[in-house]
C-alpha positions in Angstrom: 83.4 108.1 67.8 84.2 111.1 70.1 83.2 110.7 73.7 82.0 113.6 75.6 83.7 113.8 78.9 81.9 114.0 82.2 81.5 117.5 83.3 82.9 118.3 86.9 81.1 121.6 86.7 77.6 119.7 86.1 78.6 117.2 89.0 78.9 120.3 91.2 75.7 121.5 89.8 73.8 118.1 90.9 75.2 118.7 94.4 73.9 122.1 94.3 70.5 121.0 93.1 70.5 118.2 95.8 71.2 120.8 98.4 68.4 123.1 97.2 65.9 120.2 97.1 66.6 119.0 100.5 67.0 122.5 102.2 64.9 124.9 100.0 64.9 127.7 102.5 68.7 127.6 103.2 70.4 126.7 100.0 69.8 128.0 96.5 72.4 130.8 95.6 74.8 128.1 94.1 72.4 127.2 91.3 73.8 127.7 88.0 71.9 128.9 84.9 71.7 125.8 82.6 70.8 125.3 78.9 68.2 122.8 79.8 64.5 123.3 79.9 63.4 125.2 83.1 61.8 122.5 85.0 61.7 122.2 88.7 64.8 121.3 90.7 64.1 117.7 91.0 63.7 117.3 87.3 66.7 119.1 86.5 68.8 117.0 88.9 67.4 113.8 87.2 68.2 115.2 83.9 71.8 116.0 84.8 72.3 112.6 86.4 71.3 111.0 83.4 73.3 113.1 81.2 76.6 112.8 83.2 76.0 109.1 83.9 75.6 108.4 80.4 78.7 110.0 79.5 80.6 108.1 82.3 79.6 104.8 81.0 80.8 105.7 77.5 84.0 107.1 78.8 85.0 103.7 80.3 83.4 101.7 77.3 80.9 100.1 79.6 77.6 99.0 78.0 74.5 100.3 79.6 70.7 100.5 78.8 69.2 104.0 78.8 65.9 102.5 80.3 68.1 100.8 83.1 69.8 104.0 83.9 66.7 105.8 83.8 65.2 103.4 86.6 68.5 103.8 88.7 68.0 107.4 88.7 64.2 107.2 89.4 64.9 105.0 92.5 67.6 107.5 93.6 65.4 110.4 93.3 62.6 108.5 95.2 65.2 108.0 98.2 65.8 111.9 98.7 63.1 112.2 101.4 64.6 109.2 103.4 68.1 111.0 102.8 66.7 114.2 104.3 65.4 112.3 107.5 68.7 110.8 107.9 70.6 114.2 107.6 68.2 115.7 110.1 69.3 113.1 112.6 72.8 113.8 111.7 72.2 117.5 112.6 70.4 116.5 115.9 73.6 114.7 116.8 75.8 117.6 116.0 73.5 119.9 118.0 73.7 117.5 120.9 77.4 116.7 120.7 78.9 120.3 120.1 78.5 122.8 122.8 79.8 125.4 120.3 76.9 124.9 117.9 74.3 127.7 117.6 71.5 125.9 116.0 70.5 123.9 112.9 71.1 126.6 110.3 74.6 127.2 111.3 75.4 123.6 111.2 73.8 123.3 107.7 75.6 126.5 106.3 78.9 126.3 108.3 79.9 123.0 109.5 82.5 121.2 107.2 81.6 117.8 108.8 77.8 118.1 107.9 78.7 119.2 104.4 81.0 116.1 103.8 78.3 113.9 105.2 75.5 115.7 103.3 77.4 114.9 99.8 78.4 111.3 101.0 74.9 110.4 101.6 74.2 111.2 97.9 77.5 109.6 96.6 76.9 106.4 98.5 73.4 105.9 96.7 75.1 106.5 93.3 77.6 103.9 94.3 75.0 101.5 95.3 73.6 101.9 91.9 76.9 101.1 90.2 77.0 104.4 88.5 80.7 104.9 87.6 83.0 108.1 88.1 80.2 110.6 89.2 80.2 109.5 92.9 84.1 109.8 93.2 84.0 113.3 91.4 81.3 114.5 93.9 83.2 112.8 96.8 86.5 114.6 95.8 84.7 117.9 95.4 83.5 117.6 99.1 87.1 116.5 100.0 88.5 119.7 98.3 86.0 121.9 100.1 86.1 120.4 103.6 89.5 118.3 104.0 87.4 115.3 104.7 87.8 112.2 102.5 84.9 109.8 102.6 84.7 107.1 100.0 81.3 106.6 98.6 81.4 103.0 99.2 81.6 103.5 102.9 78.6 102.3 104.9 77.7 104.9 107.5 74.6 104.7 109.8 72.6 107.5 111.2 73.3 110.3 113.7 76.9 110.6 112.5 79.0 113.5 113.6 82.4 114.6 112.4 83.6 117.3 114.6 86.2 119.8 113.1 87.0 117.2 110.4 90.1 118.3 108.6 92.2 115.3 107.8 89.5 112.7 108.3 89.8 109.6 106.0 87.1 106.9 105.7 87.9 104.0 103.4 85.8 102.2 100.7 84.8 99.1 103.0 84.6 101.0 106.4 81.3 100.2 108.2 80.1 102.7 110.7 77.0 102.2 113.1 74.7 104.6 114.6 75.6 107.4 116.9 79.2 107.6 116.1 81.3 110.7 116.7 84.8 111.2 115.3 87.3 114.1 115.4 89.9 115.7 113.0 92.6 113.6 111.7 91.0 110.3 112.2 91.8 107.5 109.6 89.6 104.4 109.1 92.1 102.7 106.8 93.6 99.6 105.3 96.7 97.9 107.1 98.4 97.5 103.8 97.9 97.7 100.0 100.8 95.9 98.7 98.6 93.4 96.7 96.9 96.5 94.9 94.1 95.6 92.7 93.9 92.0 94.2 92.3 93.6 97.1 89.4 95.1 95.2 86.1 93.9 96.6 87.7 92.5 99.8 87.0 94.0 103.3 90.0 96.3 103.9 88.7 98.8 106.4 87.4 98.4 110.0 83.9 98.1 111.3 82.9 100.7 113.8 79.8 99.6 115.9 77.3 102.0 117.6 78.0 104.8 120.0 81.5 105.0 119.5 83.8 108.1 119.8 87.1 108.5 118.2 89.4 111.4 119.1 91.7 113.3 117.0 94.5 111.7 115.2 93.5 108.0 115.9 94.1 105.4 113.1 91.9 102.2 113.1 93.1 99.9 110.4 92.3 96.7 108.7 89.2 94.8 107.5 89.2 92.4 110.3 89.4 95.2 113.0 85.9 95.6 114.9 85.4 98.4 117.3 82.5 97.3 119.8 79.5 99.4 120.9 80.1 102.2 123.4 83.9 102.1 122.9 86.0 105.3 123.2 89.3 105.4 121.2 91.9 108.2 122.6 93.7 110.5 120.5 96.7 109.4 118.3 96.0 105.7 119.1 96.8 103.2 116.4 94.3 100.3 116.4 94.9 97.1 114.4 92.8 94.7 116.5 89.3 94.4 117.5 88.2 96.0 120.8 85.1 94.7 122.9 82.2 96.7 123.9 82.4 99.4 126.5 86.1 99.8 126.6 88.6 102.8 126.5 91.4 102.1 124.2 94.6 104.1 123.9 98.2 103.6 123.3 100.6 104.0 126.1 101.3 107.5 127.0 104.9 108.5 125.9 107.1 109.9 128.6 107.1 113.7 128.4 110.6 115.2 128.5 111.0 118.8 129.5 114.5 120.3 129.1 115.9 123.7 129.9 116.1 125.7 126.8 117.2 128.9 128.2 120.7 129.7 126.8 121.4 131.7 130.0 121.5 128.6 132.1 123.9 126.8 129.9 127.6 126.8 130.9 
């Protein structure tokens, strides 16, 4: 029996509908004309989620119940008001933390960090419902648009702020608390993946507690690594061990060597 592939276009349409539902006066122009009954945006989103999730189960030959899938989607749709509240707290954190911001609307429309988190909040709920393929397609769409790679399985608290954002990587088993701010090029990764699939389901990525700031280019690695509350991680640091609360962590500053590069001074 022929299996219809999951539609990447429809996954992007689900994101567009999700944005329109949460921020109806800001988003909307991305909604595509669909060959489905003209219901409201929530019904359309639920319809597409059911359609594409059904295809995903079939593609990987995983048995599923249509009724169970409908219940999963119903639960997810019921969480949208809570996701909006969390995202509003993310916006407040960005406004408070970025002196260059010019208000809520600019953040929603123009900040790649906010867009990446917006999509993550949806994909994480899909991940928790064990819906295959869709969350990764959506996460990779956000990655391609923003340069920020957040695995849907990561557990991220409220008031989260990714500043600038390009090159940020957050792994599947990373845990991030509340009021955390990270800058571009930060990696929350695994120390090594030599054992490959044997590591599936194991804690491979670090835990970041509350009120932590991680500056650009820092790498925090390993499932046993815990960064305590109110810790600051300096730029380009490589952290593979836990850090207690209220600490500043940085690698030793390398020696700065300045040489004369003027050919006229060479003999």
